[in-house]
Residue frames as qw, qx, qy, qz and C-alpha x, y, z in Angstrom:
[[0.796, 0.052, -0.506, -0.328, -6.93, 9.45, 16.33],
 [0.725, -0.543, 0.380, -0.187, -6.89, 6.79, 18.99],
 [0.662, 0.459, -0.590, 0.053, -3.98, 4.40, 18.96],
 [0.838, -0.530, 0.129, -0.005, -2.32, 1.80, 21.26],
 [0.661, 0.552, -0.382, 0.335, 1.39, 1.49, 21.79],
 [0.754, -0.568, -0.097, 0.315, 4.25, 1.83, 24.29],
 [0.233, 0.915, -0.293, 0.154, 7.40, 3.85, 24.85],
 [0.178, -0.579, 0.781, -0.154, 9.50, 1.36, 26.79],
 [0.667, 0.088, -0.709, -0.212, 9.73, -2.44, 26.12],
 [0.418, -0.351, 0.580, -0.605, 8.21, -4.33, 29.02],
 [0.036, 0.133, 0.989, -0.048, 6.80, -7.68, 30.00],
 [0.230, -0.423, -0.601, -0.638, 3.05, -7.91, 29.17],
 [0.480, -0.610, -0.601, 0.189, 2.04, -7.88, 32.86],
 [0.306, -0.175, -0.191, 0.916, 3.59, -4.46, 33.26],
 [0.213, 0.702, 0.489, -0.473, 0.93, -1.60, 33.69],
 [0.245, 0.796, -0.143, -0.535, 2.38, 0.41, 30.76],
 [0.527, -0.061, 0.760, 0.376, 3.29, -2.51, 28.46],
 [0.119, 0.420, 0.624, 0.648, 0.60, -1.16, 26.07],
 [0.008, -0.442, -0.382, 0.812, -1.21, 2.19, 26.54],
 [0.264, 0.763, 0.554, 0.203, -4.06, 3.99, 24.90],
 [0.196, -0.558, -0.012, 0.807, -3.21, 7.45, 23.54],
 [0.483, 0.805, 0.282, -0.198, -3.85, 9.88, 20.71],
 [0.495, -0.137, 0.464, 0.722, -1.96, 10.52, 17.47],
 [0.338, 0.525, -0.143, -0.768, -2.59, 12.95, 14.46],
 [0.826, 0.386, 0.399, -0.099, -4.32, 11.42, 11.50],
 [0.417, -0.300, 0.557, 0.652, -1.74, 10.70, 8.74],
 [0.561, 0.662, -0.052, -0.494, -2.10, 11.77, 5.08],
 [0.860, 0.130, 0.430, 0.244, -1.25, 9.41, 2.27],
 [0.155, 0.779, -0.412, -0.447, 1.59, 10.19, -0.20],
 [0.034, 0.410, -0.846, -0.339, 2.98, 8.35, -3.11],
 [0.539, -0.078, -0.708, -0.449, 1.34, 4.93, -3.43],
 [0.016, 0.060, 0.813, -0.579, 0.10, 4.84, 0.11],
 [0.404, -0.496, -0.552, -0.535, -3.48, 4.48, 0.96],
 [0.172, -0.261, 0.547, -0.777, -5.11, 5.66, 4.25],
 [0.469, -0.257, -0.828, -0.168, -7.31, 2.82, 5.83],
 [0.542, -0.430, 0.256, -0.675, -9.87, 3.26, 8.54],
 [0.202, 0.160, -0.958, 0.124, -9.06, 0.19, 10.53],
 [0.723, -0.270, -0.240, -0.589, -12.14, -1.94, 11.41],
 [0.936, -0.328, 0.079, -0.098, -10.44, -5.00, 12.86],
 [0.191, 0.710, -0.673, 0.080, -7.01, -6.20, 13.68],
 [0.961, -0.206, -0.179, 0.031, -5.48, -9.61, 14.64],
 [0.339, -0.809, 0.477, -0.054, -2.51, -10.25, 16.84],
 [0.878, 0.339, -0.318, 0.114, 0.51, -12.35, 15.75],
 [0.841, -0.372, -0.112, 0.376, 3.64, -13.54, 17.56],
 [0.504, 0.366, 0.008, 0.782, 5.72, -10.87, 15.94],
 [0.237, -0.809, -0.075, -0.533, 3.68, -8.28, 17.89],
 [0.765, -0.642, -0.043, -0.003, 4.81, -9.77, 21.10],
 [0.810, -0.008, 0.028, 0.585, 8.46, -10.15, 20.06],
 [0.297, 0.550, 0.052, 0.779, 8.69, -6.49, 19.01],
 [0.451, -0.802, -0.120, -0.372, 6.83, -5.26, 22.06],
 [0.844, -0.491, -0.008, 0.213, 9.34, -7.14, 24.32],
 [0.736, -0.179, 0.145, 0.637, 12.50, -5.79, 22.56],
 [0.383, 0.512, 0.292, 0.712, 12.07, -2.86, 20.20],
 [0.257, -0.626, -0.354, 0.646, 12.72, 0.54, 21.84],
 [0.311, 0.854, 0.325, 0.261, 11.21, 3.62, 20.18],
 [0.338, 0.437, -0.152, 0.819, 13.10, 6.92, 20.03],
 [0.207, -0.246, -0.590, 0.741, 12.97, 8.90, 23.34],
 [0.238, 0.325, 0.239, -0.883, 9.52, 10.44, 23.76],
 [0.482, 0.146, -0.541, -0.673, 8.06, 8.63, 20.68],
 [0.779, 0.002, 0.428, -0.459, 5.39, 5.96, 20.74],
 [0.029, 0.187, -0.917, -0.351, 5.79, 2.47, 19.11],
 [0.721, 0.138, 0.219, -0.642, 2.48, 1.29, 17.57],
 [0.296, -0.139, 0.935, 0.134, 2.27, -2.38, 16.94],
 [0.656, 0.457, 0.429, -0.420, -0.08, -4.32, 14.65],
 [0.047, 0.393, -0.700, -0.594, 0.57, -6.10, 11.41],
 [0.046, 0.344, 0.910, 0.227, -2.88, -7.38, 10.41],
 [0.225, 0.364, 0.281, -0.859, -5.87, -5.23, 9.52],
 [0.160, 0.494, 0.742, 0.425, -9.14, -5.13, 7.62],
 [0.004, 0.588, 0.343, -0.732, -10.81, -1.92, 6.99],
 [0.447, 0.791, 0.411, 0.070, -12.08, 0.71, 4.51],
 [0.482, 0.147, 0.157, 0.849, -9.95, 2.99, 2.28],
 [0.032, -0.849, -0.389, 0.356, -10.62, 6.66, 3.16],
 [0.235, 0.918, -0.180, -0.264, -7.96, 8.41, 0.99],
 [0.893, 0.149, 0.211, 0.369, -5.20, 7.54, -1.52],
 [0.408, -0.574, 0.250, 0.665, -1.93, 8.97, -2.45],
 [0.374, 0.715, -0.192, -0.559, -1.31, 10.81, -5.73],
 [0.244, 0.446, -0.796, -0.328, 0.36, 7.69, -7.28],
 [0.425, 0.024, 0.869, -0.252, -2.06, 5.10, -6.05],
 [0.460, 0.172, -0.500, -0.713, -4.06, 3.27, -8.73],
 [0.259, -0.015, -0.964, -0.060, -5.16, -0.04, -7.21],
 [0.191, -0.537, -0.771, 0.285, -7.75, 1.20, -4.73],
 [0.075, -0.495, -0.172, -0.848, -10.16, 4.06, -4.23],
 [0.200, -0.146, 0.540, -0.804, -11.95, 5.51, -1.30],
 [0.771, -0.003, 0.076, -0.632, -14.78, 3.24, -0.02],
 [0.727, 0.265, -0.629, -0.069, -12.92, 0.00, -0.93],
 [0.808, -0.510, 0.233, -0.183, -12.93, -2.71, 1.76],
 [0.577, 0.549, -0.588, 0.142, -9.34, -4.18, 2.01],
 [0.832, -0.537, 0.134, 0.026, -7.18, -6.38, 4.19],
 [0.526, 0.683, -0.397, 0.316, -3.35, -6.51, 4.59],
 [0.820, -0.382, -0.254, 0.343, -0.39, -7.16, 6.92],
 [0.113, -0.987, 0.114, 0.025, 1.47, -3.88, 6.72],
 [0.629, 0.562, -0.362, 0.396, 5.27, -3.36, 6.86],
 [0.743, -0.456, -0.356, 0.337, 7.42, -4.09, 9.92],
 [0.456, -0.035, -0.067, 0.887, 9.48, -0.82, 9.47],
 [0.131, -0.415, -0.217, -0.874, 6.42, 1.38, 9.61],
 [0.351, -0.135, 0.489, -0.787, 3.88, 2.41, 12.22],
 [0.018, 0.113, 0.992, 0.059, 1.36, -0.46, 12.89],
 [0.266, -0.371, -0.657, -0.599, -2.28, -1.11, 12.59],
 [0.354, -0.519, -0.682, 0.373, -3.30, -0.66, 16.22],
 [0.010, -0.297, -0.057, 0.953, -4.68, 2.83, 15.34],
 [0.483, 0.549, 0.520, -0.441, -7.88, 4.12, 13.99],
 [0.598, 0.783, -0.066, -0.158, -6.34, 5.19, 10.69],
 [0.730, -0.332, 0.498, 0.329, -3.32, 3.51, 9.02],
 [0.363, 0.760, -0.380, -0.382, -1.05, 4.30, 6.17],
 [0.745, -0.121, 0.634, 0.167, 0.00, 1.32, 3.93],
 [0.062, 0.386, -0.658, -0.644, 1.61, 0.83, 0.53],
 [0.773, 0.249, 0.072, -0.579, -1.24, -0.31, -1.78],
 [0.615, 0.426, -0.635, -0.191, 1.01, -2.93, -3.40],
 [0.219, 0.090, -0.937, 0.256, 0.80, -5.16, -0.35],
 [0.432, 0.168, 0.469, -0.752, -2.94, -4.75, 0.16],
 [0.019, -0.170, -0.924, -0.343, -5.74, -7.09, -1.05],
 [0.513, -0.283, -0.293, -0.755, -9.49, -6.75, -1.63],
 [0.391, -0.173, 0.724, -0.541, -11.32, -7.99, 1.45],
 [0.079, -0.195, -0.955, -0.208, -13.30, -11.15, 0.96],
 [0.385, -0.269, -0.259, -0.844, -16.82, -10.18, 0.19],
 [0.700, -0.284, -0.612, -0.235, -18.17, -13.23, 2.14],
 [0.602, -0.291, -0.550, 0.500, -16.61, -12.41, 5.49],
 [0.251, -0.949, -0.190, -0.020, -16.97, -9.67, 8.10],
 [0.196, 0.842, -0.409, 0.291, -13.98, -7.39, 8.95],
 [0.610, -0.570, 0.525, -0.167, -13.10, -9.48, 12.06],
 [0.913, 0.093, 0.379, 0.117, -12.79, -12.81, 10.05],
 [0.638, 0.730, -0.036, 0.241, -10.94, -10.98, 7.27],
 [0.087, -0.880, 0.406, -0.231, -8.35, -9.45, 9.71],
 [0.814, -0.349, 0.465, -0.013, -7.30, -12.90, 10.84],
 [0.895, 0.349, 0.253, 0.116, -5.99, -13.87, 7.40],
 [0.432, 0.881, -0.192, 0.020, -3.31, -11.50, 5.81],
 [0.126, -0.767, 0.629, -0.028, -0.04, -12.10, 7.64],
 [0.640, -0.184, 0.742, -0.078, -0.43, -15.75, 8.05],
 [0.797, 0.511, 0.307, -0.094, -1.69, -16.22, 4.55],
 [0.376, 0.864, -0.333, -0.008, 1.25, -14.36, 3.00],
 [0.307, -0.608, 0.728, -0.081, 3.69, -16.33, 5.13],
 [0.743, 0.033, 0.666, -0.059, 2.20, -19.69, 4.28],
 [0.692, 0.699, 0.129, -0.128, 1.80, -18.83, 0.59],
 [0.217, 0.872, -0.439, -0.007, 5.28, -17.55, 0.21],
 [0.416, -0.463, 0.779, -0.078, 6.77, -20.51, 2.03],
 [0.763, 0.204, 0.603, -0.111, 4.82, -23.11, 0.09],
 [0.678, 0.684, 0.256, 0.086, 5.09, -21.69, -3.41],
 [0.243, 0.925, -0.268, 0.116, 8.11, -19.26, -3.42],
 [0.242, -0.682, 0.680, -0.121, 10.52, -20.93, -1.01],
 [0.598, -0.127, 0.788, -0.070, 9.71, -24.76, -0.86],
 [0.402, 0.344, -0.537, -0.657, 8.24, -24.82, -4.36],
 [0.521, -0.064, 0.800, -0.292, 5.90, -27.59, -3.44],
 [0.785, 0.502, 0.131, -0.339, 4.50, -27.92, -6.88],
 [0.494, 0.604, -0.624, -0.044, 8.03, -29.12, -8.08],
 [0.958, -0.256, -0.078, -0.103, 8.31, -32.76, -6.95],
 [0.225, -0.671, 0.707, -0.012, 11.35, -34.25, -5.03],
 [0.666, 0.278, -0.646, -0.249, 12.35, -37.48, -6.87],
 [0.525, 0.015, -0.830, 0.185, 11.56, -40.55, -4.88],
 [0.045, -0.036, 0.553, -0.831, 9.96, -38.64, -2.01],
 [0.050, 0.592, 0.797, -0.111, 6.42, -39.00, -0.72],
 [0.048, 0.506, 0.280, 0.814, 4.34, -36.11, -2.13],
 [0.514, -0.706, -0.481, 0.077, 3.70, -34.92, 1.47],
 [0.144, 0.602, -0.294, 0.728, 4.47, -32.03, 3.73],
 [0.512, -0.470, -0.603, 0.393, 4.92, -32.08, 7.48],
 [0.059, -0.723, -0.025, -0.688, 3.76, -28.74, 9.09],
 [0.521, -0.212, -0.607, 0.562, 5.14, -28.34, 12.56],
 [0.030, 0.293, 0.357, -0.886, 2.91, -26.17, 14.69],
 [0.014, -0.340, -0.766, -0.545, -0.18, -26.94, 12.70],
 [0.194, -0.740, -0.637, 0.096, -2.67, -25.36, 15.09],
 [0.275, -0.487, -0.083, 0.825, -0.95, -22.06, 15.23],
 [0.375, 0.730, 0.146, -0.553, -1.91, -19.04, 13.00],
 [0.222, 0.587, -0.606, -0.489, 0.43, -19.87, 10.16],
 [0.102, -0.075, 0.989, 0.080, 0.02, -23.58, 10.33],
 [0.415, 0.436, 0.689, -0.404, -3.76, -23.23, 10.29],
 [0.504, 0.719, -0.057, -0.475, -3.85, -21.38, 7.02],
 [0.093, 0.531, -0.773, -0.333, -0.99, -23.43, 5.47],
 [0.381, 0.130, 0.911, -0.090, -2.97, -26.66, 6.00],
 [0.509, 0.656, 0.445, -0.334, -5.91, -25.10, 4.00],
 [0.335, 0.761, -0.341, -0.438, -3.85, -23.54, 1.23],
 [0.117, -0.348, 0.902, 0.227, -2.02, -26.89, 0.72],
 [0.427, 0.286, 0.838, -0.187, -5.22, -28.71, 0.61],
 [0.441, 0.743, 0.270, -0.425, -6.91, -26.21, -1.72],
 [0.399, 0.825, -0.291, -0.276, -4.08, -25.70, -4.30],
 [0.140, 0.534, -0.829, -0.084, -1.99, -28.85, -4.19],
 [0.880, -0.080, -0.381, -0.271, -2.24, -32.63, -4.12],
 [0.189, 0.450, -0.725, 0.486, 0.14, -32.87, -1.12],
 [0.691, -0.459, -0.556, 0.043, -0.62, -35.28, 1.73],
 [0.049, -0.705, 0.251, -0.662, -0.64, -32.92, 4.72],
 [0.683, -0.296, -0.579, 0.331, 0.77, -34.03, 8.07],
 [0.141, -0.783, 0.124, -0.592, 0.22, -31.46, 10.90],
 [0.423, -0.012, -0.718, 0.552, 1.62, -31.45, 14.45],
 [0.460, -0.576, 0.001, -0.675, -0.65, -30.77, 17.42],
 [0.267, 0.214, -0.851, 0.399, -0.36, -32.01, 20.96],
 [0.269, 0.085, 0.631, -0.723, -3.71, -31.36, 22.65],
 [0.308, 0.426, 0.850, -0.031, -7.06, -32.93, 22.02],
 [0.252, 0.825, 0.340, -0.376, -8.57, -29.60, 21.05],
 [0.056, 0.715, -0.466, -0.518, -5.65, -28.52, 18.75],
 [0.293, -0.076, 0.914, 0.271, -5.64, -32.02, 17.18],
 [0.350, 0.610, 0.703, -0.110, -9.38, -31.69, 16.39],
 [0.151, 0.839, -0.019, -0.522, -8.69, -28.08, 15.03],
 [0.033, -0.510, 0.663, 0.547, -6.12, -29.21, 12.52],
 [0.289, 0.193, 0.926, 0.149, -8.24, -32.11, 11.40],
 [0.306, 0.736, 0.525, -0.299, -11.10, -29.75, 10.76],
 [0.137, 0.790, -0.254, -0.541, -8.90, -27.62, 8.62],
 [0.803, 0.520, -0.150, -0.248, -8.04, -30.57, 6.38],
 [0.098, -0.611, 0.786, 0.002, -4.91, -32.17, 7.78],
 [0.802, 0.108, -0.549, -0.210, -4.73, -35.92, 6.47],
 [0.760, -0.142, -0.524, 0.357, -2.55, -37.02, 9.51],
 [0.300, -0.867, 0.114, -0.381, -1.90, -35.60, 12.90],
 [0.762, -0.024, -0.502, 0.408, 1.25, -36.28, 14.99],
 [0.507, -0.842, -0.170, 0.073, 2.23, -35.04, 18.45],
 [0.399, 0.737, -0.312, 0.448, 5.17, -32.53, 18.54],
 [0.447, -0.721, 0.433, -0.306, 5.78, -33.34, 22.18],
 [0.885, -0.135, 0.440, 0.078, 6.83, -36.83, 21.13],
 [0.290, -0.391, 0.617, 0.618, 9.68, -37.71, 18.63],
 [0.583, 0.540, 0.046, -0.605, 8.40, -36.88, 15.25],
 [0.289, 0.444, -0.765, -0.368, 10.47, -39.14, 12.93],
 [0.096, 0.029, 0.990, -0.096, 9.10, -42.41, 14.40],
 [0.408, 0.502, 0.568, -0.508, 5.48, -41.14, 14.25],
 [0.424, 0.636, -0.280, -0.581, 5.88, -40.01, 10.59],
 [0.141, 0.329, -0.909, -0.212, 7.44, -43.22, 9.65],
 [0.280, 0.164, 0.900, -0.291, 4.53, -45.12, 11.31],
 [0.504, 0.494, 0.100, -0.702, 2.10, -43.42, 8.92],
 [0.661, 0.064, 0.703, 0.253, 3.54, -45.74, 6.13],
 [0.495, 0.837, 0.208, -0.107, 3.48, -43.14, 3.45],
 [0.725, 0.393, 0.019, 0.565, 7.19, -42.74, 2.96],
 [0.438, -0.376, -0.163, 0.800, 9.49, -39.89, 3.62],
 [0.245, 0.887, 0.365, -0.145, 8.01, -36.50, 2.94],
 [0.579, 0.490, 0.119, 0.641, 9.43, -34.17, 0.36],
 [0.053, 0.644, -0.021, 0.763, 8.77, -31.07, 2.42],
 [0.476, -0.458, -0.593, 0.460, 8.90, -29.80, 5.99],
 [0.028, -0.679, -0.083, -0.729, 7.49, -26.44, 7.09],
 [0.495, -0.330, -0.583, 0.553, 8.52, -25.66, 10.64],
 [0.136, -0.798, -0.221, -0.544, 6.46, -22.73, 12.22],
 [0.476, -0.768, 0.210, -0.374, 7.69, -23.17, 15.76],
 [0.709, -0.537, 0.455, -0.035, 10.28, -24.68, 18.12],
 [0.780, 0.537, -0.318, -0.036, 12.51, -25.65, 15.17],
 [0.143, 0.638, -0.710, 0.260, 15.59, -26.14, 17.39],
 [0.639, -0.204, 0.633, -0.386, 13.74, -28.86, 19.41],
 [0.860, 0.303, 0.344, -0.225, 12.87, -30.80, 16.26],
 [0.323, 0.730, -0.513, -0.316, 15.88, -30.35, 13.86],
 [0.182, -0.358, 0.914, 0.061, 17.29, -33.83, 14.46],
 [0.542, 0.313, 0.751, -0.209, 13.90, -35.44, 13.77],
 [0.483, 0.757, -0.009, -0.440, 13.44, -33.26, 10.70],
 [0.177, 0.634, -0.705, -0.264, 16.78, -34.48, 9.24],
 [0.316, -0.107, 0.941, -0.061, 15.76, -38.08, 9.94],
 [0.491, 0.447, 0.696, -0.271, 12.28, -38.01, 8.58],
 [0.459, 0.734, -0.103, -0.490, 12.58, -35.83, 5.49],
 [0.897, 0.372, 0.208, 0.121, 13.41, -37.43, 2.07],
 [0.565, -0.246, 0.342, 0.709, 16.90, -37.11, 0.56],
 [0.194, 0.180, 0.395, 0.880, 16.96, -33.91, -1.49],
 [0.148, -0.748, -0.646, 0.038, 13.95, -32.78, 0.40],
 [0.102, 0.544, 0.001, 0.833, 13.18, -29.04, 1.11],
 [0.446, -0.534, -0.604, 0.390, 12.97, -27.68, 4.64],
 [0.038, 0.606, 0.107, 0.788, 11.55, -24.25, 5.50],
 [0.417, -0.470, -0.600, 0.495, 11.22, -22.43, 8.83],
 [0.015, -0.771, -0.228, -0.594, 9.78, -19.08, 10.16],
 [0.590, -0.789, -0.170, 0.018, 10.63, -19.02, 13.72],
 [0.098, 0.874, -0.372, 0.296, 13.73, -17.78, 15.54],
 [0.921, -0.210, -0.255, 0.208, 15.96, -20.63, 16.76],
 [0.392, -0.872, 0.212, 0.202, 18.70, -19.55, 19.19],
 [0.168, -0.544, 0.728, 0.382, 21.12, -21.37, 17.05],
 [0.875, 0.370, 0.128, -0.284, 20.64, -23.44, 13.76],
 [0.364, -0.469, 0.735, 0.326, 23.39, -25.98, 12.77],
 [0.736, 0.486, -0.104, -0.460, 22.76, -26.61, 9.11],
 [0.090, 0.479, -0.855, -0.180, 25.68, -29.31, 8.74],
 [0.474, 0.064, 0.857, -0.190, 23.25, -32.25, 9.46],
 [0.621, 0.619, 0.190, -0.441, 21.39, -31.22, 6.32],
 [0.154, 0.671, -0.597, -0.412, 24.40, -31.91, 4.07],
 [0.293, -0.185, 0.933, 0.100, 24.31, -35.64, 3.95],
 [0.422, 0.506, 0.745, -0.102, 20.77, -35.73, 2.50],
 [0.226, 0.158, 0.385, 0.880, 21.34, -32.62, 0.44],
 [0.055, -0.734, -0.660, 0.149, 18.44, -30.91, 2.17],
 [0.191, 0.467, 0.125, 0.854, 17.79, -27.38, 1.06],
 [0.241, -0.515, -0.557, 0.606, 17.08, -24.82, 3.82],
 [0.059, 0.555, 0.423, 0.714, 14.57, -22.04, 3.28],
 [0.099, -0.337, -0.517, 0.781, 13.77, -19.10, 5.41],
 [0.009, 0.654, 0.565, 0.503, 10.47, -17.12, 5.05],
 [0.120, -0.418, -0.399, 0.808, 9.89, -13.63, 6.32],
 [0.293, 0.675, 0.640, 0.223, 6.76, -12.14, 4.84],
 [0.101, -0.925, -0.075, 0.359, 8.05, -8.59, 5.61],
 [0.571, -0.278, 0.400, 0.661, 11.04, -8.98, 3.30],
 [0.347, 0.542, 0.531, 0.551, 9.29, -7.64, 0.11],
 [0.061, -0.944, -0.251, -0.207, 8.12, -4.52, 1.84],
 [0.586, -0.722, 0.092, 0.356, 11.14, -4.01, 3.95],
 [0.474, -0.304, 0.483, 0.671, 13.38, -3.96, 0.85],
 [0.461, 0.660, 0.067, -0.589, 10.84, -2.71, -1.60],
 [0.504, -0.132, 0.768, 0.372, 11.69, -5.65, -3.86],
 [0.144, 0.211, -0.549, -0.796, 11.02, -5.62, -7.50],
 [0.362, -0.270, -0.818, -0.355, 8.18, -8.10, -7.11],
 [0.100, 0.035, 0.611, -0.784, 6.56, -6.45, -3.99],
 [0.544, 0.067, -0.149, -0.823, 3.20, -6.36, -5.87],
 [0.470, 0.018, -0.876, -0.106, 3.09, -10.15, -5.59],
 [0.015, -0.169, -0.764, 0.622, 1.62, -9.66, -2.11],
 [0.431, 0.255, 0.049, -0.864, -1.23, -7.68, -3.53],
 [0.587, 0.173, -0.621, -0.490, -1.90, -10.41, -6.11],
 [0.353, -0.054, -0.918, 0.171, -1.69, -13.30, -3.56],
 [0.159, 0.197, 0.568, -0.783, -4.01, -11.49, -1.06],
 [0.570, 0.240, -0.182, -0.765, -6.57, -11.12, -3.90],
 [0.552, 0.097, -0.805, -0.194, -6.23, -14.88, -4.59],
 [0.096, -0.121, -0.841, 0.519, -6.70, -15.65, -0.85],
 [0.403, 0.226, 0.262, -0.847, -9.89, -13.44, -1.01],
 [0.643, 0.186, -0.462, -0.581, -11.17, -15.36, -4.06],
 [0.457, 0.031, -0.888, 0.048, -10.54, -18.75, -2.34],
 [0.077, 0.137, 0.680, -0.716, -12.41, -17.57, 0.79],
 [0.508, 0.241, 0.042, -0.826, -15.31, -16.40, -1.30],
 [0.640, 0.187, -0.635, -0.389, -15.34, -19.70, -3.18],
 [0.852, -0.367, 0.129, -0.351, -15.43, -21.63, 0.04],
 [0.801, 0.348, -0.436, 0.218, -12.04, -23.23, -0.53],
 [0.455, 0.051, -0.562, 0.689, -10.49, -21.86, 2.65],
 [0.354, -0.819, -0.385, -0.236, -11.88, -20.17, 5.75],
 [0.064, -0.804, 0.315, -0.501, -10.85, -17.63, 8.23],
 [0.643, -0.019, -0.664, 0.381, -8.69, -19.00, 11.16],
 [0.273, -0.509, 0.224, -0.785, -10.35, -16.65, 13.60],
 [0.544, -0.177, -0.802, 0.172, -10.42, -18.58, 16.88],
 [0.330, -0.569, -0.561, 0.502, -10.94, -15.97, 19.56],
 [0.072, 0.729, 0.234, 0.639, -12.60, -12.46, 19.45],
 [0.478, -0.263, -0.504, 0.670, -11.25, -10.27, 22.30],
 [0.056, -0.842, -0.420, 0.334, -13.62, -7.34, 21.95],
 [0.287, 0.957, 0.024, 0.042, -12.73, -3.75, 20.91],
 [0.712, 0.373, -0.192, 0.563, -9.30, -2.48, 20.03],
 [0.216, -0.905, 0.174, -0.321, -7.75, -1.05, 23.10],
 [0.117, 0.611, -0.724, 0.298, -4.74, -1.54, 25.44],
 [0.590, -0.278, 0.617, -0.439, -6.45, -3.79, 27.89],
 [0.914, 0.229, 0.240, -0.232, -7.69, -6.28, 25.30],
 [0.636, 0.640, -0.424, 0.074, -4.38, -6.25, 23.35],
 [0.122, -0.538, 0.772, -0.315, -2.47, -7.12, 26.54],
 [0.789, -0.059, 0.510, -0.338, -4.83, -10.04, 27.02],
 [0.866, 0.490, -0.049, -0.084, -4.13, -11.24, 23.43],
 [0.340, 0.695, -0.608, 0.178, -0.35, -10.80, 23.84],
 [0.416, -0.443, 0.700, -0.375, -0.51, -12.80, 27.03],
 [0.907, 0.137, 0.332, -0.220, -2.37, -15.68, 25.44],
 [0.759, 0.600, -0.247, 0.055, 0.08, -15.82, 22.50],
 [0.121, 0.665, -0.669, 0.309, 3.09, -15.88, 24.89],
 [0.681, -0.301, 0.551, -0.376, 1.53, -18.56, 26.80],
 [0.052, 0.318, -0.894, -0.313, 1.84, -20.90, 23.81],
 [0.290, 0.265, 0.898, -0.197, -1.66, -22.12, 24.10],
 [0.429, 0.508, 0.007, -0.747, -3.26, -20.07, 21.34],
 [0.504, 0.214, 0.790, 0.274, -4.84, -21.74, 18.38],
 [0.294, 0.731, 0.505, 0.351, -5.69, -19.97, 15.15],
 [0.262, 0.337, -0.034, 0.904, -5.89, -16.23, 15.40],
 [0.196, -0.608, -0.541, 0.547, -7.02, -13.70, 18.01],
 [0.160, 0.520, 0.391, 0.743, -8.98, -10.71, 16.65],
 [0.078, -0.532, -0.452, 0.712, -10.14, -7.34, 18.02],
 [0.177, 0.523, 0.626, 0.551, -12.72, -5.21, 16.38],
 [0.112, -0.856, -0.324, -0.388, -13.65, -1.54, 16.50],
 [0.341, 0.231, -0.390, 0.824, -12.57, 1.31, 18.75]]
C-alpha cells in the first residue's frame, strides 16, 4: 500500500522531509479495525512530530492523526463497526499514522462519519473536535458556573483548527458568550461566521479589549496558541476562581500568578486516552458520534478551509509549510491517493 513518511527529522523544505513509499497492508487484531483512508487533514502536531521524532534506523515514520474512510476489516474482538461502515477518527500518537492507504485504529476512538458530508469535510473534524470537546466539558467544565463571573469564554487562537470547532461547539451546546481572538480581517470574518459573539485582536493586549466589551470578567479562558505571550493578560482578564485551559507547548509556564485569583489550570491532550488506554477511552467514540449528529443536524459545520489535492508527499509538504507559517485558518485537507 502507498504511504507517506520520513526516516530523518528535517525542515519541511528539505527534499526528503516527506517521501512517498510502499508498506505492507496491515491486518486488524483485537479491537482494531482496518480503514481504507479516503481523506486526511493536517494538524500542528504533524509538523511538530516531523521536526523532532526520529524513527528506528531503517524504519519509516508515518504521520497523520485525522482520517475519514471506510472499514474494510475488523479484529476478532471488535463490535462497534463492520466492513463497509464509513468512519472518521483522529488515531493514536503512539501508532503509525493515517497518511497511508490503509490504517489500523482502535474502534473505541472511532466515530460514525457524518452522513451529510463528504470524506474531505469529515476528515477535517476529528482531532480538533475531540480536543475542543474534552477541554470544554472534561477539563474546564463550562456547564458548571463560576460564581460572580461572566458566563463567557475567551478562545485564544479562534481561527485555528481547534478554535474554529470550539467556537461552534460552545455555541451549539452551551449558553456561553464566546469571545474569540483573530488578528487579520479574513480570520476575524471567519470566527464571526462560526458564531463568535465578540472578536478581539491577539496582537494587542487582550485584557483591555475584553474589559472594553462591558460583559464582565469571563469565567473561562481556552488558549490554543502562544500561551506564553498572553499569560499576564489571561491572569488579569479572567474572573477570580476562573478556569484556564491550554493545549499548546509554552517554553515555560509560571503558574504562580494564578494563585492570587485561585485560577485553576487545565491541560488538554486528546491523545491521553489512547496513549494510556484509560478506563474511559470509549468516550472518544461517543463524542465523535455526537459530533456527527450535530453536523447532520446542521448545528455545526466542517472547518475545512483548504483542499490541497491528493494524498502524497508533495501536497503534504505544502500543508506542513502553511501550518508552520502561522497563517492557516481552519483545516487543510487532502483526499485520495
